Legacy VTK file of the C-alpha trace (Angstrom):
# vtk DataFile Version 3.0
C-alpha trace
ASCII
DATASET POLYDATA
POINTS 75 float
-0.428 -9.793 -2.471
1.948 -11.873 -0.469
5.717 -12.127 -0.849
8.024 -14.411 0.964
10.755 -12.833 3.176
13.489 -11.387 0.894
11.304 -11.547 -2.252
11.143 -8.166 -4.201
8.648 -6.762 -6.551
8.641 -3.554 -8.592
5.351 -1.673 -9.065
4.878 1.346 -11.289
2.042 3.741 -10.291
1.545 7.086 -11.963
4.876 6.739 -13.787
6.916 6.204 -10.587
8.623 2.939 -9.838
8.405 1.614 -6.234
10.303 -1.494 -5.123
8.753 -3.649 -2.431
10.743 -6.216 -0.401
9.105 -8.565 2.053
10.685 -8.236 5.467
11.619 -11.276 7.566
9.590 -9.971 10.515
6.555 -9.321 8.368
5.432 -6.455 6.383
7.252 -4.640 3.600
10.107 -2.298 3.103
9.598 -0.061 0.065
11.885 2.349 -1.847
11.869 4.597 -4.869
14.847 3.872 -7.104
14.825 7.496 -8.629
15.180 8.919 -5.048
17.557 6.547 -3.108
16.983 8.266 0.229
13.228 7.754 0.006
12.452 4.550 1.978
9.451 3.525 4.014
7.716 0.404 5.291
4.291 -0.917 6.285
2.639 -3.996 7.751
0.650 -4.602 4.654
1.402 -3.890 0.965
-1.310 -1.190 0.869
0.044 0.446 3.996
3.500 0.351 2.609
2.331 1.902 -0.658
0.537 4.706 1.230
3.568 5.326 3.404
6.052 5.476 0.545
3.783 7.920 -1.398
3.788 10.199 1.690
7.564 9.742 2.043
8.090 10.633 -1.581
6.114 13.803 -1.153
8.479 14.713 1.771
11.546 13.887 -0.294
10.255 16.113 -3.198
9.411 18.954 -0.825
12.874 18.817 0.783
14.718 19.047 -2.582
16.039 22.395 -3.583
14.380 23.839 -6.583
15.955 23.044 -9.914
17.947 25.831 -11.531
16.163 27.683 -14.203
17.428 27.082 -17.644
16.034 30.383 -18.851
18.533 33.262 -18.660
17.433 36.799 -18.849
18.897 38.830 -21.573
20.361 42.241 -20.586
18.035 45.121 -21.337
LINES 1 76
75 0 1 2 3 4 5 6 7 8 9 10 11 12 13 14 15 16 17 18 19 20 21 22 23 24 25 26 27 28 29 30 31 32 33 34 35 36 37 38 39 40 41 42 43 44 45 46 47 48 49 50 51 52 53 54 55 56 57 58 59 60 61 62 63 64 65 66 67 68 69 70 71 72 73 74
């Protein structure tokens, strides 16, 4: 897949949306809209996808655990 510099495409894989933008210098910059701090790049579309999937794992690992919605009743 080839995009022109500045072109953007959204790809959904395993329920996660990734946004790819062709870079002027070549390659792709990719982000995950659900995690704004999760950004990566790659020389090819495939490399960019692999890199953003790795970056997303790191973003998810760095997140604090969600608070439990279950409250313990006093005994």
